[in-house]
C-alpha positions in Angstrom: 45.3 145.1 123.5 43.5 147.9 125.3 45.2 146.9 128.6 48.6 147.2 126.9 47.8 150.7 125.6 46.6 151.7 129.1 49.7 150.4 130.7 51.9 152.0 128.2 50.3 155.4 129.0 50.7 154.8 132.7 54.4 153.9 132.3 55.0 157.1 130.4 53.0 159.4 132.6 52.7 158.1 136.1 54.9 159.9 138.7 56.3 156.6 140.0 58.0 156.0 136.7 59.2 159.6 136.2 62.9 158.9 136.5 63.0 155.9 134.2 64.3 157.0 130.8 62.1 154.7 128.7 63.4 155.9 125.4 67.0 155.2 126.3 66.5 151.8 127.9 66.8 148.4 126.2 63.0 147.9 126.6 60.4 150.5 125.7 57.4 151.3 127.8 55.2 149.4 125.3 57.4 146.2 125.6 57.3 146.6 129.4 53.5 146.9 129.4 53.3 143.7 127.3 55.1 141.8 130.0 52.3 142.2 132.6 50.0 139.3 133.2 46.3 139.8 134.1 44.9 138.6 137.4 41.5 138.9 138.9 40.8 139.2 142.6 37.4 139.3 144.4 36.4 141.2 147.5 38.3 140.3 150.6 41.1 138.6 148.7 44.5 139.3 150.2 46.9 140.3 147.4 49.9 141.1 149.6 50.2 140.3 153.3 52.2 142.6 155.6 55.5 141.1 156.7 55.8 138.6 153.8 58.3 139.0 151.0 56.6 140.2 147.9 57.8 139.8 144.4 55.0 141.3 142.4 54.3 144.8 141.1 50.6 145.5 140.5 48.7 148.1 138.4 45.0 148.4 139.0 43.0 148.3 135.8 39.6 148.3 137.4 38.2 148.1 141.0 39.7 149.2 144.2 42.3 147.9 146.7 42.5 148.8 150.4 46.0 149.1 151.8 46.0 147.9 155.4 48.9 148.4 157.8 48.9 146.9 161.3 45.2 146.0 160.8 44.2 149.6 159.9 43.2 150.8 156.5 45.5 153.6 155.4 44.4 154.2 151.8 42.2 152.9 149.1 43.8 152.7 145.6 41.8 152.6 142.4 42.2 152.3 138.6 45.6 153.4 137.3 47.2 153.2 140.7 50.2 150.9 141.2 51.6 149.1 144.3 53.9 146.3 145.2 57.6 145.6 144.8 58.6 148.4 142.4 62.3 148.3 143.3 62.7 144.8 141.9 61.3 146.0 138.6 63.7 149.0 138.4 66.9 147.5 139.8 66.8 144.0 138.5 65.0 144.5 135.2 61.4 143.6 134.6 62.3 140.0 133.3 62.8 139.1 137.0 59.7 140.7 138.4 56.2 139.4 138.2 54.2 142.3 136.7 50.5 142.0 137.3 47.5 143.9 135.9 44.5 143.6 138.2 
């Protein structure tokens, strides 16, 4: 329940979702937040591998994720940050996208 509330807040306030009119869409931000599934990763787990097709969109609830490109760390993301295949979520509708809370 706390995760859904946190995700709802992110969906309504995070810059990446700024152009999505939640109140006019078929699904509200709260319903969208409920569609996420929780996953846990441990240090050194690879969540997404460069060059492979991804079909997940991730929001970090706790912990940190290093983004590595061509073997070099370019940024570290933390709680409330999001990454992954966002375009699937926006263009196809969230029913076709795996939404993951990590």
